[in-house]
C-alpha positions as a printed Julia matrix, in Angstrom:
333×3 Matrix{Float64}:
   9.29  -33.37   16.56
  10.12  -30.79   19.24
  13.79  -30.95   18.45
  13.14  -30.42   14.76
  10.96  -27.39   15.53
  13.64  -25.85   17.72
  16.27  -26.39   15.03
  14.13  -24.81   12.4
  13.33  -21.8    14.57
  17.08  -21.33   15.3
  17.78  -21.51   11.6
  15.37  -18.73   10.76
  16.78  -16.6    13.55
  20.24  -17.16   12.04
  18.91  -16.11    8.62
  17.63  -12.83   10.07
  20.67  -12.2    12.18
  23.07  -13.0     9.34
  21.17  -10.76    6.89
  21.24   -7.85    9.32
  24.87   -8.43   10.16
  25.84   -8.59    6.46
  24.06   -5.27    5.85
  26.06   -3.65    8.65
  23.59   -3.66   11.53
  25.34   -4.06   14.89
  24.49   -3.39   18.5
  25.95    0.13   18.21
  24.02    1.0    15.08
  22.33    4.36   15.07
  18.69    4.1    13.99
  17.76    5.86   10.71
  16.85    9.44   11.51
  13.73    9.86    9.4
  10.4     8.32   10.48
   8.96    7.12    7.22
   5.49    5.75    7.63
   2.59    7.05    9.61
  -0.37    4.68    9.37
  -0.87    1.35    7.68
  -2.91   -1.87    7.54
  -2.17   -5.5     6.68
  -4.99   -7.98    6.17
  -6.21  -11.32    4.89
  -9.49  -12.39    3.36
 -10.12  -15.91    4.51
 -12.94  -16.37    1.92
 -10.75  -15.56   -1.11
  -7.24  -16.19    0.27
  -6.15  -12.78   -0.81
  -3.65  -10.74    1.21
  -3.3    -6.97    1.29
  -1.42   -4.01    2.71
  -1.93   -0.27    2.46
  -0.23    2.78    3.85
  -0.28    6.58    3.96
   2.55    8.94    5.05
   3.89   12.45    5.11
   6.96   11.09    3.37
   7.99   10.71   -0.37
   7.4     7.29   -1.97
   6.05    5.31    0.96
   5.15    2.31   -1.22
   8.39    0.46   -0.34
   7.3    -0.21    3.26
   4.53   -2.66    2.39
   4.99   -6.24    1.18
   2.77   -9.1     0.24
   3.23  -12.51   -1.38
   0.5   -15.02   -2.46
  -0.01  -17.9    -0.06
   2.59  -16.44    2.31
   1.73  -13.22    4.07
   1.65   -9.4     4.17
   3.96   -7.01    6.05
   4.16   -3.29    6.88
   7.33   -1.87    8.39
   7.24    1.7     9.57
   8.31    4.35   12.13
  12.06    4.33   11.73
  11.69    1.7     9.05
  14.02   -1.15    8.46
  12.96   -2.27    5.01
  14.6    -5.67    5.48
  11.73   -6.71    7.72
   9.66   -7.1     4.53
  11.69   -9.61    2.49
  13.09  -11.38    5.57
   9.68  -11.71    7.14
   8.18  -13.18    3.98
  11.11  -15.56    3.66
  10.61  -16.82    7.16
   6.89  -17.26    6.7
   7.58  -19.09    3.41
   9.83  -21.47    5.39
   6.79  -22.32    7.56
   7.11  -19.92   10.41
   3.99  -18.06   11.57
   3.74  -14.32   11.37
   4.23  -14.21   15.11
   7.35  -16.36   15.02
   8.8   -14.4    12.07
   8.31  -11.05   13.8
   9.65  -12.4    17.07
  12.81  -13.61   15.29
  13.42  -10.34   13.53
  12.88   -8.22   16.65
  15.22  -10.47   18.66
  18.01   -9.81   16.07
  17.37   -6.04   15.82
  19.12   -3.79   18.36
  16.96   -0.86   17.25
  13.58   -2.66   17.74
  12.47    0.11   20.09
  12.0     2.48   17.18
  10.39    0.04   14.84
   6.7    -0.37   14.14
   5.87   -3.6    12.22
   2.83   -5.63   11.45
   2.72   -9.16    9.89
  -0.12  -11.49    8.86
   0.04  -14.92    7.34
  -2.46  -17.19    5.49
  -3.08  -19.3     8.59
  -4.7   -16.52   10.53
  -1.69  -15.56   12.58
  -1.44  -11.74   12.83
   0.94   -9.75   15.05
   2.18   -6.24   15.48
   4.97   -4.43   17.3
   5.21   -0.81   18.35
   8.59   -0.03   19.83
   8.77    1.91   23.04
  10.51    4.82   21.38
   8.15    5.27   18.42
   7.03    8.91   18.26
   3.66    9.57   19.88
   0.93    9.2    19.21
   1.8     5.64   18.36
   0.02    2.34   18.7
  -1.61   -0.63   16.98
  -4.67   -2.76   17.11
  -4.85   -6.39   16.07
  -8.16   -7.81   15.0
  -9.38  -10.92   13.19
  -7.39  -11.23    9.98
  -5.93   -7.72   10.15
  -3.75   -5.29   12.0
  -3.75   -1.49   11.91
  -0.91    0.62   13.21
   0.13    4.24   13.35
   2.77    6.59   14.71
   3.28   10.35   14.66
  -0.43   10.79   14.86
  -2.27   13.93   15.92
  -4.56   11.75   18.13
  -4.29    8.34   19.73
  -7.75    7.38   18.35
  -6.5     6.85   14.78
  -5.8     3.11   14.88
  -9.1     2.42   16.61
 -10.92    4.37   13.87
  -9.11    2.36   11.23
 -10.13   -0.93   12.82
 -13.78    0.13   13.06
 -13.86    1.24    9.43
 -12.19   -2.0     8.24
 -14.58   -4.22   10.16
 -17.73   -2.29    9.07
 -17.04   -1.64    5.41
 -18.58   -4.01    2.74
 -16.61   -5.0    -0.25
 -13.3    -6.62   -1.08
  -9.95   -6.09    0.67
  -9.2    -3.01   -1.31
 -12.47   -1.39   -0.39
 -11.96   -2.18    3.28
  -8.37   -0.99    3.34
  -9.31    2.25    1.59
 -11.97    2.82    4.24
  -9.38    2.22    6.95
  -6.95    4.8     5.45
  -9.72    7.36    5.03
 -10.89    6.83    8.61
  -7.34    7.53    9.85
  -7.21   10.75    7.93
 -10.64   11.78    9.11
  -9.38   11.29   12.66
  -6.59   13.82   12.11
  -3.98   11.47   10.56
  -0.27   12.31   10.61
   0.54   15.36   12.69
   2.86   16.49    9.88
   0.28   16.27    7.1
   0.14   13.98    4.08
   2.19   13.22    0.94
   2.19    9.64   -0.37
   0.11    6.46   -0.19
   0.12    2.92   -1.6
  -1.9    -0.28   -1.69
  -1.29   -3.84   -2.79
  -3.48   -6.93   -2.92
  -2.15  -10.33   -4.04
  -3.94  -13.43   -5.21
  -4.53  -16.46   -3.01
  -2.09  -18.66   -4.97
   0.99  -17.82   -7.1
   0.56  -18.33  -10.77
   4.26  -18.39  -11.67
   3.55  -15.07  -13.44
   4.2   -12.29  -10.82
   2.47   -9.65  -12.95
  -0.78  -11.62  -12.52
  -0.34  -12.25   -8.79
  -0.73   -8.59   -7.87
  -4.44   -7.88   -8.22
  -4.03   -4.33   -7.01
  -0.79   -2.42   -7.11
  -1.3     1.38   -6.86
   0.89    4.06   -5.43
   0.96    7.82   -5.06
   4.47    9.14   -4.49
   3.84   12.82   -4.04
   0.48   14.53   -3.81
  -1.31   17.1    -1.68
  -4.23   14.64   -1.49
  -2.66   11.15   -1.67
  -5.71    9.26   -0.46
  -8.02   10.83   -3.02
  -5.48   10.06   -5.72
  -5.05    6.48   -4.43
  -8.83    5.96   -4.59
  -8.95    7.29   -8.15
  -6.14    4.95   -9.22
  -7.9     2.04   -7.5
 -11.02    2.79   -9.53
  -9.01    2.95  -12.74
  -7.37   -0.36  -11.85
 -10.78   -1.92  -11.65
 -11.81   -0.33  -14.92
  -8.8    -1.79  -16.69
  -9.48   -5.18  -15.05
 -12.86   -5.07  -16.75
 -11.18   -4.03  -20.02
  -8.75   -6.96  -19.79
 -11.66   -9.29  -19.07
 -13.2    -7.99  -22.26
 -10.01   -8.79  -24.15
 -10.15  -12.34  -22.88
 -13.85  -12.7   -23.84
 -13.05  -11.35  -27.3
 -10.19  -13.84  -27.75
 -12.58  -16.62  -26.76
 -15.18  -15.42  -29.3
 -17.58  -14.29  -26.58
 -18.31  -11.0   -28.15
 -21.46  -10.14  -26.2
 -19.59  -10.7   -22.91
 -16.67   -8.66  -24.22
 -18.94   -5.76  -25.06
 -20.49   -5.88  -21.6
 -17.11   -5.92  -19.94
 -15.88   -2.91  -21.97
 -19.09   -1.08  -21.18
 -18.55   -1.71  -17.43
 -14.97   -0.43  -17.78
 -16.17    2.74  -19.42
 -18.66    3.3   -16.66
 -16.01    2.87  -13.97
 -13.71    5.42  -15.65
 -15.86    7.95  -17.35
 -13.83   10.23  -19.66
 -11.07    7.63  -20.24
 -10.73    7.73  -24.04
  -8.69    4.56  -24.22
 -11.42    2.47  -22.62
 -14.17    4.14  -24.57
 -12.36    3.58  -27.86
 -11.95   -0.14  -27.4
 -15.52   -0.44  -26.23
 -16.62    1.21  -29.48
 -14.27   -1.0   -31.55
 -15.69   -4.09  -29.9
 -19.2    -2.99  -30.74
 -18.18   -2.73  -34.4
 -16.57   -6.21  -34.29
 -19.88   -7.73  -33.15
 -21.88   -5.92  -35.85
 -23.23   -3.16  -33.57
 -21.87   -0.34  -35.71
 -24.69    2.11  -35.1
 -24.25    1.73  -31.28
 -20.54    2.48  -31.66
 -20.91    5.71  -33.63
 -21.91    8.1   -30.78
 -18.98    6.77  -28.72
 -16.56    7.34  -31.6
 -18.03   10.84  -32.14
 -17.39   11.76  -28.52
 -13.83   10.43  -28.63
 -12.93   12.21  -31.86
 -14.26   15.54  -30.55
 -11.81   15.32  -27.68
  -8.78   13.94  -29.54
  -8.36   13.7   -33.36
  -5.6    11.17  -33.08
  -8.16    8.39  -32.32
  -9.82    9.13  -35.67
  -6.41    8.71  -37.4
  -5.99    5.38  -35.55
  -9.24    3.79  -36.84
  -8.11    2.71  -40.41
  -4.82    1.39  -38.99
  -6.74   -1.22  -37.04
  -8.0    -2.99  -40.14
  -4.74   -4.56  -41.04
  -4.33   -5.77  -37.43
  -7.77   -7.46  -37.69
  -9.15   -5.28  -34.93
 -11.74   -3.66  -37.18
 -13.46   -5.18  -40.22
 -11.95   -4.78  -43.64
 -14.99   -2.92  -44.89
 -14.41    0.52  -46.45
 -18.0     1.6   -45.93
 -17.85    0.82  -42.19
 -14.5     2.51  -41.73
 -15.67    5.58  -43.68
 -18.75    5.8   -41.55
 -16.68    5.7   -38.36
 -14.1     8.27  -39.34
 -16.71   10.66  -40.56
 -18.16   11.03  -37.09
């Protein structure tokens, strides 16, 4: 048993070493010049099995430094980022190595580990982080139960502690807790350079075989003066469309009352979103609640006439009743 474990561990080290060698990394390699990420979090919800990661940076398009895979783990790689830590770390965890073993193997094969900052978590509760000795101050990390927070290039060395406190004391799902951690970092001063981009992912507990379904949250802000505010807005819209999609499912199952309720909840989450409001109104019509739909249609048409034009086109697609009187009543709003 021991021999088999040693052989397996050597194998994963060889995978990491080979991958880095094939991509040109040698002992004399000069580390990338630009420090990409500033603060991030990786986490696991033991109740739901979901995994998540989130990040903010004063750098363009920071989303490519966070990784997560259902039933495997989540990774953030930052400071002078080596993006290979993401796919290689997940591959090693998928082979059965813990987050700690995976990170240890990657660091051992990386001659530039002293400028890396990496955090990994797996579905078995193993969580580990590494802050290289040459990461730009203020830099550090804090590992807690089912999460790790890490930061570099901070204005203050209190950032990662504030992130941990916010994560632990915030109610809600992983996305809520990660958002709170990012906001706490910014409130503590954040990146000494400022802010530019942010991203968040949450994956399901188990892979479905349909990757587009496995990512429950996948939002990113590539360039904004207020990336966290924009990220939070996109998170809210994500939840609104989740409700809308739930309404679609209910409607397909003939559960029209449940569909109407789901569409109404979506409209409440994203007030002013004409797309969501329109399909809420259309669903009301489909369940015979025409009078309830009319004020919604009226508000939509007042803002954009193209939605009025769309109404009669939906009859042929069986999305509105083939009833001239009803269609006329709607378009006259």
